[in-house]
KEKE-405923 format. One record per residue (C-alpha): x, y, z. Coordinates in steps of 0.02 Angstrom, whole numbers, padded with zeros to 5 digits, always signed. Example, Ala and Ser with C-alpha at 12.3 -4.5 7.8 and 13.67 -1.06 7.14 Angstrom:
KEKE-405923
+00615-00225+00390+00684-00053+00357
This chain:
KEKE-405923
+00000+00000+00000+00141+00120+00042+00227+00089-00126+00062+00115-00216+00031+00278-00127+00206+00339-00164+00178+00304-00349+00018+00404-00350+00104+00548-00263+00246+00547-00391+00124+00541-00536+00035+00694-00468+00197+00787-00444+00250+00750-00623+00081+00794-00699+00046+00946-00593-00126+00877-00550-00217+00880-00386-00359+00981-00318-00307+01133-00423-00214+01041-00559-00199+01051-00747-00109+00912-00841-00040+01022-00979+00143+01068-00972+00185+01244-01026+00331+01361-01016+00330+01423-00839+00374+01597-00777+00507+01603-00643+00468+01628-00460+00507+01813-00457+00385+01844-00600+00246+01761-00501+00285+01858-00343+00307+02025-00430+00143+02014-00523+00032+01930-00392-00051+02092-00334-00082+02147-00513-00149+01975-00560-00272+01982-00415-00328+02161-00448-00347+02147-00637-00431+01976-00639-00289+01875-00714-00322+01752-00573-00501+01694-00580-00604+01537-00548-00634+01402-00677-00785+01295-00638-00796+01106-00654-00974+01036-00635-01019+00902-00509-01153+00782-00570-01279+00690-00461-01264+00508-00509-01448+00465-00488-01518+00605-00595-01379+00660-00712-01410+00841-00663-01276+00961-00602-01288+00976-00412-01131+01078-00381-00973+01158-00450-00792+01159-00399-00702+01325-00416-00521+01300-00472-00395+01442-00474-00326+01486-00647-00200+01621-00694-00226+01688-00870-00067+01787-00893-00053+01918-01032+00126+01862-01067+00128+01674-01037-00055+01634-01068-00150+01511-00959-00027+01453-00825-00029+01282-00750-00064+01289-00562+00102+01201-00542+00183+01363-00600+00112+01474-00463+00030+01372-00323+00192+01300-00251+00274+01471-00260+00132+01554-00164+00130+01416-00035+00317+01428-00004+00303+01616+00021+00146+01603+00130+00045+01705+00004-00076+01571-00054-00209+01636+00066-00224+01795-00038-00263+01697-00195-00382+01577-00107-00477+01721-00026-00489+01807-00195-00566+01651-00272-00691+01642-00128-00735+01826-00153-00763+01803-00340-00870+01648-00311-00972+01734-00174-01001+01887-00282-01062+01776-00424-01179+01679-00309-01244+01839-00228-01282+01915-00398-01375+01759-00455-01476+01754-00294-01522+01938-00310-01582+01906-00487-01680+01754-00428-01582+01640-00544-01542+01458-00504-01384+01419-00406-01295+01263-00344-01166+01248-00205-00986+01285-00252-00835+01203-00170-00672+01296-00150-00499+01229-00108-00403+01294+00041-00219+01267+00072-00147+01216+00240-00050+01380+00234-00214+01478+00238-00253+01421+00415-00084+01477+00481-00081+01642+00389-00247+01716+00448-00416+01680+00525-00486+01611+00363-00655+01569+00438-00690+01748+00490-00628+01817+00325-00737+01698+00223-00885+01729+00338-00866+01915+00309-00862+01892+00121-01022+01788+00121-01113+01909+00236-01064+02056+00126-01129+01967-00029-01284+01897+00055-01238+01716+00020-01289+01576+00142-01150+01462+00202-01238+01310+00132-01189+01368-00044-01000+01364-00009-00911+01199+00029-00734+01193+00095-00614+01065+00019-00457+01007+00109-00332+00876+00053-00273+00732+00161-00097+00800+00160-00157+00967+00228-00229+00882+00382-00083+00769+00422-00017+00798+00599-00075+00980+00603-00174+01023+00758-00209+01200+00696-00296+01138+00539-00391+01005+00633-00455+01137+00753-00495+01265+00618-00583+01139+00506-00694+01091+00652-00737+01277+00672-00791+01283+00490-00910+01136+00514-00979+01206+00675-01013+01371+00587-01117+01281+00455-00999+01247+00310-00986+01075+00231-00811+01003+00244-00751+00896+00099-00598+00783+00102-00510+00795-00066-00405+00656-00145-00460+00526-00019-00347+00374-00033-00196+00467-00096-00110+00486+00072-00038+00371+00202-00166+00406+00338-00337+00405+00256-00424+00307+00393-00342+00406+00532-00405+00563+00448-00585+00499+00454-00563+00449+00635-00499+00620+00690-00609+00737+00585-00790+00729+00529-00816+00763+00344-00975+00784+00244-00908+00717+00079-00762+00606+00028-00688+00643-00144-00616+00477-00201-00447+00501-00283-00451+00493-00473-00301+00375-00476-00415+00231-00429-00510+00257-00592-00350+00267-00694-00323+00083-00656-00508+00043-00676-00492-00070-00829-00324-00151-00797-00338-00180-00610-00501-00258-00548-00444-00220-00371-00490-00038-00404-00675-00085-00412-00664-00177-00246-00575-00030-00164-00700+00098-00228-00847-00013-00173-00771-00030+00000-00743+00158+00017-00923+00196-00034-00993+00063+00081-00890+00125+00228-00940+00306+00195-01125+00259+00196-01109+00183+00369-01015+00337+00429-01154+00449+00354-01030+00532+00237-01068+00574+00056-00957+00515-00086-00893+00597-00246-00777+00513-00371-00657+00620-00471-00583+00584-00641-00736+00501-00720-00702+00486-00906-00808+00341-00974-00988+00283-00968-00927+00117-00898-00851+00206-00750-01010+00307-00722-01121+00151-00728-01008+00062-00605-01011+00209-00484-01200+00216-00497-01212+00030-00458-01111+00045-00297-01205+00201-00237-01074+00337-00264-01180+00494-00252-01085+00622-00355-00967+00620-00505-00838+00739-00575-00727+00722-00727-00704+00754-00911-00853+00641-00952-00963+00777-00879-00856+00930-00915-00680+00993-00898-00648+01149-00792-00709+01300-00891-00722+01487-00865-00892+01555-00814-00941+01599-00992-00907+01418-01045-01020+01351-00909-01156+01474-00959-01140+01414-01139-01159+01232-01084-01315+01276-00985-01392+01373-01128-01354+01235-01252-01432+01104-01138-01275+00997-01127-01286+01013-00938-01439+01044-00828-01437+01122-00655-01523+01042-00508-01644+01163-00425-01591+01219-00251-01752+01162-00166-01713+00977-00195-01537+00979-00120-01589+00897+00044-01711+00782-00045-01583+00699-00159-01450+00700-00024-01567+00595+00083-01597+00473-00060-01409+00458-00084-01391+00393+00093-01473+00228+00043-01335+00098+00044-01353-00002-00116-01219-00123-00054-01302-00162+00113-01375-00331+00152-01538-00244+00197-01546-00081+00098-01724-00046+00158-01657-00023+00334-01613+00158+00304-01513+00179+00464-01423+00013+00454-01287-00046+00572-01119-00086+00497-01114-00256+00415-00945-00302+00338-01023-00451+00249-01123-00332+00141-00972-00263+00048-00979-00309-00134-01143-00404-00118-01268-00285-00195-01442-00351-00160-01610-00335-00246-01645-00150-00240-01737-00022-00344-01761+00162-00303-01920+00234-00377-01971+00416-00375-02149+00479-00390-02157+00654-00463-02332+00726-00470-02399+00549-00481-02281+00486-00618-02156+00349-00576-01972+00360-00626-01837+00231-00591-01684+00315-00515-01586+00157-00477-01599-00028-00514-01476-00160-00455-01432-00303-00570-01513-00430-00453-01676-00332-00455-01668-00315-00645-01643-00503-00663-01797-00539-00556-01903-00419-00658-01842-00501-00818-01907-00668-00751-02076-00583-00734-02070-00517-00911-02019-00338-00867-01861-00322-00969-01794-00147-00932-01820+00015-00836-01931+00088-00970-02047-00063-00961-02055-00048-00772-02098+00137-00782-02233+00101-00913-02308-00033-00799-02311+00084-00648-02385+00229-00747-02520+00128-00835-02683+00164-00741-02761+00006-00814-02623-00110-00754-02681-00188-00590-02505-00234-00531-02435-00061-00565-02584+00024-00485-02569-00082-00329-02382-00052-00318-02413+00136-00317-02545+00114-00182-02421+00021-00073-02291+00158-00099-02414+00291-00044-02459+00186+00108-02275+00175+00154-02259+00363+00136-02401+00386+00259-02351+00253+00385-02161+00269+00364-02152+00079+00380-02097-00061+00266-02251-00119+00170-02256-00290+00087-02353-00381-00049-02343-00543-00148-02365-00574-00333-02388-00736-00431-02322-00738-00609-02342-00903-00700-02274-01038-00585-02167-00918-00483-02210-00819-00328-02123-00656-00281-02120-00551-00124-02098-00361-00131-02052-00243+00010-02068-00056-00007-02005+00082+00107-02028+00269+00095-01862+00363+00094-01906+00548+00086-02035+00669+00016-02013+00845-00051-02161+00949-00107-02246+00838-00239-02104+00712-00255-02073+00555-00152-01939+00421-00162-01954+00237-00115-01834+00092-00093-01904-00070-00163-01833-00244-00141-01895-00406-00219-01862-00591-00195-01918-00755-00272-02006-00853-00135-02073-00993-00243-01974-01126-00151-02010-01058+00022-02146-01147+00121-02234-00988+00177-02412-01047+00209-02452-01090+00389-02586-01211+00445-02664-01355+00350-02667-01285+00172-02499-01304+00084-02533-01367-00090-02442-01264-00221-02579-01276-00350-02709-01214-00227-02593-01076-00170-02564-01011-00345-02749-01015-00383-02798-00924-00224-02667-00788-00247-02720-00755-00425-02903-00745-00376-02906-00653-00209-02839-00490-00138-02844-00556+00041-02831-00729+00119-02837-00763+00307-02864-00921+00407-02964-00917+00569-02944-01060+00693-03112-01058+00783-03058-01184+00916-02901-01092+00971-02978-00922+00930-02825-00867+00829-02806-00776+00664-02667-00809+00536-02621-00688+00397-02588-00783+00235-02585-00665+00087-02614-00485+00031-02604-00415-00145-02667-00246-00084-02629-00123+00054-02814-00103+00096-02819-00230+00237-02716-00259+00396-02552-00352+00368-02512-00390+00550-02630-00469+00676-02515-00469+00830-02609-00606+00922-02781-00532+00897-02934-00644+00888-03029-00675+00726-03176-00572+00786-03060-00426+00830-02983-00432+00656-03154-00429+00574-03214-00289+00687-03060-00188+00640-03093-00211+00454-03274-00159+00478-03229-00003+00577-03087+00058+00467-03130+00007+00290-03315-00031+00268-03432+00103+00201-03541+00177+00340-03700+00122+00253-03633-00057+00247-03562-00067+00424-03714-00144+00506-03734-00273+00369-03548-00314+00374-03559-00334+00563-03698-00461+00544-03604-00553+00406-03444-00567+00508-03526-00612+00674-03433-00773+00716-03554-00816+00856-03685-00857+00723-03569-00924+00589-03602-01110+00619-03790-01096+00600-03776-00989+00445-03652-01109+00365-03770-01255+00400-03910-01164+00309-03801-01100+00166-03799-01183-00002-03627-01236-00061-03562-01235+00117-03493-01058+00108-03554-00881+00142-03525-00733+00026-03582-00553+00019-03526-00389-00061-03479-00230+00032-03406-00062-00011-03226-00054+00049-03119+00102+00064-02966+00102-00048-02849+00199+00063-02744+00282-00070-02883+00344-00183-03005+00386-00043-03143+00299-00142-03250+00147-00107-03246-00008-00214-03357-00161-00203-03274-00318-00136-03346-00491-00111-03302-00573+00055-03316-00760+00079-03311-00879+00228-03267-01058+00179-03251-01194+00312-03102-01313+00321-03075-01455+00444-02912-01534+00497-02872-01650+00643-03028-01603+00737-03000-01415+00720-03126-01299+00642-03049-01175+00520-03124-01035+00417-03040-00972+00260-03085-00788+00245-03057-00707+00074-03090-00544-00018-03092-00510-00205-03156-00374-00323-03342-00383-00363-03418-00363-00536-03551-00230-00562-03696-00351-00585-03677-00421-00410-03691-00252-00325-03819-00165-00432-03961-00218-00318-03888-00128-00165-03806+00025-00243-03902+00189-00235-03860+00342-00339-03769+00475-00240-03728+00368-00090-03543+00353-00125-03515+00537-00154-03615+00598-00005-03539+00471+00112-03363+00510+00060-03388+00698+00078-03489+00702+00237-03426+00556+00338-03276+00457+00283-03165+00606+00248-03197+00670+00424-03168+00502+00506-03012+00462+00408-02926+00626+00369-02992+00771+00472-02872+00835+00608-03011+00810+00737-03022+00686+00879-03194+00627+00820-03289+00500+00927-03465+00436+00953-03549+00356+01104-03709+00265+01148-03843+00323+01270-03741+00250+01415-03592+00360+01367-03494+00209+01307-03383+00228+01154-03447+00143+00997-03321+00217+00874-03182+00345+00847-03086+00427+00705-02907+00389+00656-02849+00555+00729-02928+00506+00896-02840+00337+00896-02673+00414+00844-02687+00546+00980-02701+00417+01118-02584+00292+01033-02715+00156+01004-02698+00031+00862-02885+00005+00842-03055+00049+00914-03048-00109+01021-02956-00008+01154-03105+00106+01186-03264+00023+01119-03386-00015+01261-03294+00095+01388-03332+00264+01465-03213+00409+01502-03207+00353+01682-03157+00177+01628-03014+00250+01526-02958+00364+01668-02885+00496+01553-02967+00652+01629-02890+00719+01791-03064+00785+01832-03199+00687+01737-03344+00774+01824-03372+00918+01700-03365+00799+01550-03488+00679+01632-03612+00819+01671-03602+00889+01494-03634+00719+01415-03780+00681+01532-03860+00846+01480-03834+00803+01296-03910+00629+01311-04056+00676+01425-04102+00849+01361-04024+00860+01188-03904+00998+01242-03752+01046+01137-03581+01102+01196-03450+01196+01095-03264+01227+01127-03271+01175+01310-03095+01188+01384-03023+01038+01475-02872+00929+01503-02831+00746+01473-02683+00632+01506-02585+00562+01358-02432+00455+01393-02412+00535+01564-02423+00714+01499-02564+00838+01522-02639+00900+01357-02756+01048+01345-02906+01018+01234-03066+01102+01177-03213+00984+01151-03379+01001+01061-03522+00875+01074-03699+00854+01008-03838+00723+01019-03866+00581+00895-04053+00581+00858-04149+00447+00764-04339+00454+00741-04352+00585+00877-04255+00480+01004-04080+00522+01069-03974+00367+01035-03809+00436+01097-03690+00577+01057-03553+00625+00935-03411+00742+00975-03237+00800+00929-03092+00884+01015-02944+00989+00962-02774+00969+01046-02716+01145+01087-02540+01081+01120-02517+01005+00947-02384+01065+00825-02521+01095+00697-02599+01232+00803-02430+01302+00851-02388+01326+00668-02558+01392+00620-02509+01574+00622-02351+01678+00619-02422+01798+00748-02497+01726+00908-02554+01820+01064-02510+01750+01234-02691+01761+01288-02848+01695+01205-02908+01536+01123-02777+01542+00983-02636+01584+01102-02506+01471+01177-02585+01369+01316-02413+01329+01385-02374+01514+01405-02544+01578+01461-02530+01511+01639-02348+01559+01657-02380+01734+01587-02521+01763+01712-02410+01704+01855-02265+01818+01803-02385+01963+01782-02460+01938+01956-02287+01923+02033-02236+02088+01955-02396+02181+02000-02405+02120+02180-02226+02082+02231-02127+02187+02105-02032+02033+02039-01979+02087+01863-01981+01976+01709-01941+01986+01525-02032+01929+01369-01913+01877+01229-01972+01846+01051-01849+01747+00944-01859+01717+00756-01755+01601+00648-01678+01704+00509-01726+01669+00327-01856+01534+00363-01931+01557+00190-01762+01535+00105-01727+01378+00208-01896+01306+00159-01862+01344-00024-01687+01266-00018-01719+01111+00088-01907+01089+00089-02040+01088+00227-01989+00920+00303-01811+00975+00340-01876+01145+00400-01991+01058+00525-01844+00957+00589-01740+01116+00604-01878+01202+00703-01883+01054+00823-01695+01067+00847-01711+01252+00883-01848+01212+01009-01729+01092+01096-01599+01231+01106-01727+01350+01183-01776+01217+01309-01594+01192+01361-01566+01378+01387-01729+01411+01479-01722+01246+01576-01826+01264+01735-01798+01451+01751-01939+01508+01638-02072+01460+01512-02067+01452+01322-02168+01397+01173-02168+01403+00983-02287+01539+00924-02260+01529+00737-02161+01437+00605-01984+01477+00657-02040+01596+00796-02029+01569+00984-02078+01662+01142-01986+01650+01309-02040+01714+01480-01906+01724+01613-01876+01821+01774-01742+01954+01745-01695+02087+01871-01630+02209+01742-01595+02240+01558-01422+02160+01567-01494+01994+01627-01625+01994+01489-01492+02033+01359-01386+01891+01426-01529+01764+01409-01563+01825+01231-01378+01807+01187-01378+01629+01257-01528+01587+01147-01441+01655+00992-01280+01562+01032-01372+01397+01062-01461+01409+00895-01300+01457+00805-01222+01295+00868-01338+01192+00757-01233+01132+00611-01330+00980+00545-01510+00930+00516-01542+00752+00457-01361+00739+00400-01373+00899+00298-01248+01036+00340-01339+01196+00386-01301+01370+00452-01431+01442+00570-01447+01614+00646-01587+01693+00745-01636+01868+00800-01717+01920+00964-01825+02060+01029-01849+02096+01215-01982+02183+01320-01971+02200+01510-02109+02214+01638-02034+02379+01696-02086+02451+01527-02265+02387+01532-02360+02267+01642-02484+02228+01502-02437+02064+01419-02505+02107+01247-02415+02274+01252-02254+02184+01302-02271+02065+01155-02295+02211+01036-02141+02297+01104-02036+02139+01090-02100+02106+00915-02060+02283+00858-01883+02269+00927-01863+02103+00840-01901+02185+00674-01783+02329+00713-01644+02206+00754-01674+02114+00591-01664+02276+00492-01507+02330+00584-01423+02165+00541-01476+02163+00359-01418+02340+00318-01241+02352+00389-01138+02424+00246-01146+02597+00170-01060+02560+00005-01180+02448-00089-01200+02394-00269-01372+02397-00349-01377+02206-00328-01337+02227-00142-01481+02348-00123-01605+02232-00209-01548+02086-00103-01563+02179+00062-01730+02257+00017-01798+02085-00028-01747+02015+00142-01823+02163+00234-01983+02146+00133-02021+01981+00220-02024+02067+00391-02095+02242+00360-02254+02311+00283-02159+02417+00156-01979+02439+00098-01912+02570-00022-01751+02657-00076-01759+02846-00053-01649+02980-00133-01691+03131-00024-01595+03252-00136-01729+03236-00270-01871+03170-00160-01885+03007-00258-01922+02830-00195-01906+02660-00280-01975+02489-00236-01864+02333-00248-01939+02292-00419-01908+02465-00490-01731+02465-00420-01701+02298-00507-01774+02353-00673-01705+02530-00665-01887+02582-00675-01961+02755-00646-01966+02805-00463-02106+02904-00382-02109+03054-00266-02063+02989-00094-02200+03090-00007-02342+03018-00113-02360+02870+00003-02415+02988+00144-02544+03078+00035-02441+03238+00033-02397+03355-00110-02228+03410-00044-02082+03336+00052-02105+03289+00234-02047+03402+00373-01899+03327+00464-01871+03196+00327-01808+03037+00411-01708+02985+00257-01625+03156+00245-01577+03142+00429-01502+02971+00398-01400+03036+00251-01342+03191+00347-01293+03100+00506-01232+02937+00428-01332+02843+00561-01497+02751+00575-01644+02868+00606-01827+02837+00643-01991+02931+00665-02176+02900+00680-02296+02945+00540-02486+02948+00529-02595+02917+00376-02781+02873+00357-02801+02855+00544-02657+02732+00561-02486+02756+00640-02324+02691+00566-02145+02672+00626-02023+02724+00489-01837+02683+00500-01705+02745+00378-01533+02670+00347-01398+02773+00260-01322+02687+00107-01215+02741-00039-01278+02668-00203-01184+02698-00364-01090+02841-00277-01253+02923-00225-01308+02952-00043-01477+02870-00014-01575+02783+00122-01668+02619+00135-01834+02652+00222-01936+02517+00309-02112+02543+00378-02222+02444+00496-02399+02484+00548-02417+02501+00736-02561+02420+00833-02692+02534+00906-02640+02612+01069-02453+02600+01038
């Protein structure tokens, strides 16, 4: 291994390759030429980035770029990096060039963002010298903040050799990751200490050294080594990128082993920006949109080499290396299926079924008339909802196959699934007395469901499902419980009573004795979970006897129209679905219904999920007192007695209940069930006030009132009383995650929700037992804490901001998170709503102060900052007080005609004491209050210099009444 590594190192030295390298050999300038002209080269743009695209293996789209330093000299032409990089490193000047490349990349990204054009992350190379020469992290951070570029769009590449035995670089690289940058290890495998490097430092991506691919054809060991690296990286939750890809054979191999990203001349050589733009315009490369970055990164974490690839968070299994199993990754985009990945084993199994290639598989899945394809999509959607592995069997000819499907990730209207398949023809899978292969094949072709009920031992055995419509796991439940569950969850409300009579096992023997043909059959409307519609199914009980035991074979199959025409009534299906089933199945209400004795006779799925019940069996026949979930059941009992005896109705009655040992605050509404003038029971629903759904329902939430935070209401009243009666001061802190909308656009709502939960954990750690807190909007939190003075309140707010800033990863995705706070103290107002308004106003002011921090701005800078401010304030505009003109962000962008700045206030001349003029004159932030149409506004002005002209950015917010 040492000799091999030495050879690679020598080859690189000879060729001048590496993370910055060009292979071409040219006449080189001497060292003094490079040193003498470095400043000029940096100032005049001789040194600039060339961009080499990074391709996502699964999609073929460009998911990133690498910026490589190039020196285009007016005398020598395009210099090889070998002509100037070693010189600059020896003289400790390389940091100037690297920082210049970062600045040029950041400016390009900032311009594209301001123009709302697509961008992908760009990786830049840093030298080990950079970390010793200056605080590179702070310098790069400053560049990105100045250009308005999020850290997630800049990746930091380091080589193995840069990290070797250098504590400074190890420490500084860890700072980069903690700050929110992705850290990439370049040329992995080229050094002597690759594994030690992984042990000592956490990386987000390994770039596999291109030398492994150079020996790809002549040395089969290269394939084994690459497979092992990818497999190991998956278990370490590290992404992989292979450099030097030059042939389709190499790309196909890397796809088969699960390498996530590719780079090399097959995709594109490094090119100047204008060359990349030409490739994009010509369609030879296609950019991945930024909002799917987290989505495809999550898909890439599936280990195609694992023994069980459906176990998404698998434990390390060395036996899996090189043994790619039966795996297919399918993506549903707006309902259409696309195959992203297919292992050879999976392809061979499909070929045995007559599906010869990916295109045939996609056609099968997208054909609405193909029963197998339609059912496969239904199972995928079920897995997306349950987040469990869903299974089904299929008989083709004389062979029987088992399929397992697991949801990987969803993003907007796209979802990805891992699918595995196996041939189980030779596996004795049927339990009980029926094992004949011919009978098995016949039954599986004919029926969607087969179960066996042992009436003597009162046990149920699952045999077969070709659909996701029925339960797959019985977990020791009795036959009657299984049938009751099917009736409650899947049978049409108008058929429930008839289905209950048909499946009543206490009368089954007598009915079988009277039945012709010794079996019982009837048709019922069954909910197809994925479509939300009802379809007629014929259910059959057939007796079977073996060794003195009484068995029932219970089956379900589709019903033809003639069989059901005598019971179907026009309009029933539509009205039932709209008025009943949608509520029971999908509404976010804890819906329940009881008999005249206040015993439960049914409940919605939301109700069962809320209490953690698998089926209605847990509550049917019991009262609230039997369940013991109300700390004080008296008020609920009195309300329900009034409903049942007098026909009373209750609405939004506040109460509490116990769920898994925690108190939940609810509001319940109930009404009588009346049939033929007689009260038969009651129906009701409740809303969980502590649920995330209600917390996220509005960006602005008062502490008091029905829509307010129940967790904070009691605490706020206690703090208020303590201040009013005992003069114990407290503070109200409002905290907002910066750029929530941008995060949602880049990573999607699922990752945003996970980020918000992480931020909530940070708030909980800071507040601990010393105060109260809650989430009051999407990305917005409120904290109540006792603080003797302003300094203590500021310290708590700073701790909150620091805790949130420490978040560097969400679901394995590198992120950079900042938050802003606003504070109000009880010494300023003892009215809670007034305190919240004060804190919220200060939050907005702090956001505006942070966004506008530089006086010398380009037009693109102005547009970018005004766009950010527009998401927080009622109005934003750029004002030139010397000519009394104002421009909106759109007119600034388009160089459109501006309007008189005083028009907005309904005036025909400039304002007295113009706030923008004051800002320009003083060079400091100014503010004033304005009134118009009976409303009051706070106006703040920030001095800026745009295109050498003194202007001000004005922001306005309407003030609540009384402030």
